[in-house]
N, C-alpha and C positions, 0 to 999 in steps of 0.2 A: 626433722624433714616435712616440710607440709606437701598433702600428697593433693591433688589436681584429679578436681572431679573432672570426669570425661561424660558427657549428655549421650546417652542410650539411642538409638536411631532412634526413631518414629515412622511407620507404614502405616499407607490410611488403603482401610479399603472402599473405595466412595459407593456402593452401590451394590444391595437387588442380595448379596452375602449376608448371611443374619451373623450374629456372635453366640458364640463365640469360633474365632478365625484356629480354630486348630490346626488343621493342613500348615497356614501360610507360618500357627505363631512357631511350629514343630523345623520347622522350612530356615525359617529366619532365627533360630534361636541363638545368643549371644552378639545378633550386626546389630536387631533393632524388636522395638515395641509392634505388636498388628491390633488396633486396632476398628470395629466397621462403623462406617458414619451410615450405613441405613437409608443414603439420601434419593430422596423419588425426583429431582427434579434437579439444572444444572444450579438456580439459583439456591441451595439449599449449601451449596459449597464456598461459599463466599463469607472468611473470616474465620473456616474453621480446618483451612490445609495452608497458613501460614508459615509450621514449624514444619512442614511433613520431609522428611528426607527420599519419598519415593510415598507412590500411589501404585491400586493398581487399579482399574476400573473394570468395571463390565458392560453395561447396553443401557442402564437408564438416563445417564445422563451423556455430559457432554464435557468437558476439558479445551476450552475457547481460551484465547488468547487474553479474555479477562480475566481468567480465571488463576492462569500462567502466569503474571502478572503479580498476584495473589504468596506466592511460592517461592519464599528467600532460601529453602535450603536445598528441595527437591533434587534429585539426579537424575529421575528415571519415572516413565511414568508408562506400568506399563497393562495390557489391555489384557483379561480375563478372555479370551477368545480370539478369532481370527482376524476378523473385521477392526480398522481401524480411524477409517469414517467419523468418532465422536470426537479427534483426539485432529484438535489443530498440527501439526508436526510440521510443517515452517514456523510458525512462532516456537513450540518446544527449542526445533533444534537451533535456532535467533539466542537461546537465554541458554543455550547448552544443557539443554535434558535430553537426556537417548528417549526417546519410545520404541518401544517394539509391545510385543505381539507374544503368543503363543498359537503353529501355524501349522503342527502338527498333530493337535487334538482332535477324540471325535469325529475322524474319517468315516468312520464306517456308522457310529450313530447316525451324521447325518444321508447319509446316502442309503443305507437304510431308510430313513424315514418320505423321503422322495419316492422308493417303489411302491412302501405303502401306504402311502396317499394315492398315491398313482392307480398299485391294482381295485381298493378302497373306493377309488374317484367311478374306473370303470367299471369295476359289478355292484354298482351303486351300494354298498354295503348303509350307510349312512343316510342315504334316498330311503330305501325303503323300512329301517327301522323306522325313520321318521315320519314317513306316510301312513305306518299301515298297526303300526303298536295299540292305534287305539279299535280303529276299525274292523283292521282281521281283513284287509278288502283294499286292494287284489290281492289273491294270495293266487297268484301265481310268477307271470317272466314280466306280464302287465308292469309290476312297483319297481323292473333295474332296465328298463327298455332305454336308450338303444347303448347295448352292448357291442366294444367292438375283438375280435379276439387277440390277445395280447401275442400267444407267436405268428410272430411277420407284422408284425404291428413297426410303424415304423415310430424308432425317441428319436427327439433333439435336445442336445446336451446345449446351452450355453457356458459356455468357463470351466478345461478342458483340464483345469490345475489334479491337487491332491483328490480332491471330493467330487470332482466332476465326473473324475475317471474312476469311480469306485463308484460312482453311478451308474455309469457305461459298463461296468463290468459287469455289475448282476444284470442291466438288462439286456446285455448279451446272454446269460444262463438263462432271462426267460423266452432264450432263441425271439428275441427286437433285431431289428434292422438299427443300426443306429450310427447317428451323425451327430457333428457335433461343431460350430461357431466357437474360434477365441482366437482370434490376430497376434495374441501376445503368448500365443500357444509356447514352452520351447520344441524349439526342432526333433525331428522324430518320435513323440509322442503319439499322435496320429497312429503309425507306421504300428507300433508299437502295441497300442491295444484295436488294434483296427479296427480306428474307428473314420471314415473320411470326411475332414474342414471342408464346410457351405457357407458362403455365406450367410448374412440373419435371415436378411427376405425369403431366396427358400428354404432355412432349414424352417421357416413360421408359413408357408404355406403349402410344403410338404406334410410334416410331422402326428401324429398323430397324439403326439404328450411331446412337451416342448417344461423341459426341469430347467432350472434355474441356476447359476452354483456361478454368479460372475462378483467380484468384489464391487465396491459401491463408488463409483469411481461421477466424477463430476461428465463426465462417457457415460457412464452406465446409468447415472441417476434417468428413473424410469423410461427405459427403451424400451420397458415394455407398457407402452401407454394406448390411445386410442387405434390407433395406425395399424400399428404392427395387432391389436389383437385381430382386428379387418382382415388383413393378411390370414388370418387361422384357420384353420377346417373348420365350421360348424360340429363336427361331432370331434372336434382336440379338449383334451385336460391338460394345462396351467398347470406346475405345480411351480414353489416355490421357499425351495429352504437355504435363501442365499441371505439379503439386503433389503430390506422394507422394500425403501425408495426406488430399488433397482424394475418393481413396478405400482405402474398406477392405478394407485387401490381404486381411486375414484369410475376411473373408463372401467377399467375390470370388472365393477360388481354392478352397470350399466350393461355390456354385454353378457353377463352370464342371469341376466334380469330379461335378457331381446333375447337370448338364445342363441348369440352371434359366433357364441364357442359352448361346449357341453358341459366340462365341470373345468373348478381347479381346488386342490388344496395348497393351501399360505399357510407357514409357521413363523412367518415374519410380516409385521408395517412397518412402516413408516416413521409413526409413532408408536409408544410402546412406554406404562403399558399400554391397550385400548380403551378407546373411548366408544359412550353408546350414540353418539353423534357422527359417528365415520360409515357414510354409505354402504359400506361393503364387511361392518358391524351388524348394521340394521338391520341389513339384505340376510346374512346368519340366520339373525336374530327372529329375525320373523316365523309368522308362526303360518307358512302357505302351501295349500295343496293344488298340485306336483308342492312337494319340495325344489326346493332350489339345491344343483349339486357342487354344492361346499363345502367343503372341509377347512376349519380352521382349526389352529393348536399352536397355546401361547409360549409360542419360542423354547421351542422341548426337542424338537431337531439332532440337537448336539447333547444331550441327555442321555448319560445310563451313569449309575454308581460309580463305574469303572473310567469315564468317562471323565464326572467333572471330578474326581480326585485325581486326574493326571492333570486336564485343564488347568486348577487350583498349583498344586504341585509344580510345574515349569515357567508361573505364571512364580510362581515367588522364589524359585529356581532361579531364572531370569534378575531378577530383581535384587537378590544376596550375592551372584556376582557381580554386577554392574555396583551395589555399597559397597563389598572390598573391593574395593578397584579393577577387580574385571573387566574385559569386554563382554562388551552382550554376545548375544546369542543370535539372533532376532531382529536387530536395528532397524524401523522401515522407514525414519530419517537420517541416515546418511550424508544424504546430500542434501539438508539445509543444517548441520550442526555446524560450531563455529569451533 
């Protein structure tokens, strides 16, 4: 009797993660072979995914309708992370392809990062380090002024989901007065956390710190634009550890340069990796005195050794379920599936 050859399924990690993909290969052992493409742009995906049965996607490329049209065997695209705005969910659904994410990893890491950025901006840690490292002058409080007292200050959380809620709990632990804006929050979450809900304009006008934790949608794209920044206190600090395009970073560069707000901590940009022609990056790289109170980190708020392991394991497990004929746990395009 002739033995029928069964093709081993192929899973491609499109970007960001370098080979060998030991974590994913271990989870998918016996189900699929895993390879890392390390694409730096969406254009690099074309012609390389035609026989892929599943994709694991990070944040440096996008899965567009045009890319999806080349996928002849693909059953699922799993975003290795929370946000899924870099995947055409509708087009994938029309082609019968699941789009999934990992919504419950890295909550502590991102919340910690947001609070760390807030404290560093307010206490002038980076500002002082940059300004007096060579001159050693002024060796006093003038190097960091102005600084507001965190206890009793008001923090506004935009997006009271898992990470926004975790940030609120930490801020309350610092004895801050915390409010939030989230028209889609589950009923009762505000009461559970003890965080009153307010309109966005009120939050921007009254808060000493504004921390962004909303997903990127057409509604939230450039939610923090020039007009929103003009509403903020001149002593206020903006933190964004959510999605880069929620903030108009060109307008933020202007606001910081003109002193319209006091500082910003930015972990995510509208386009990544950062480019030297971005106005916000140019401002960050300027060697001026006194330095602008701006902290930029390279999309690392999610990261810890444990957080990365959790994220990669859960993404691979979701794909394993689908490739094994089971239903996914975290499908985000179910309304488009045929």
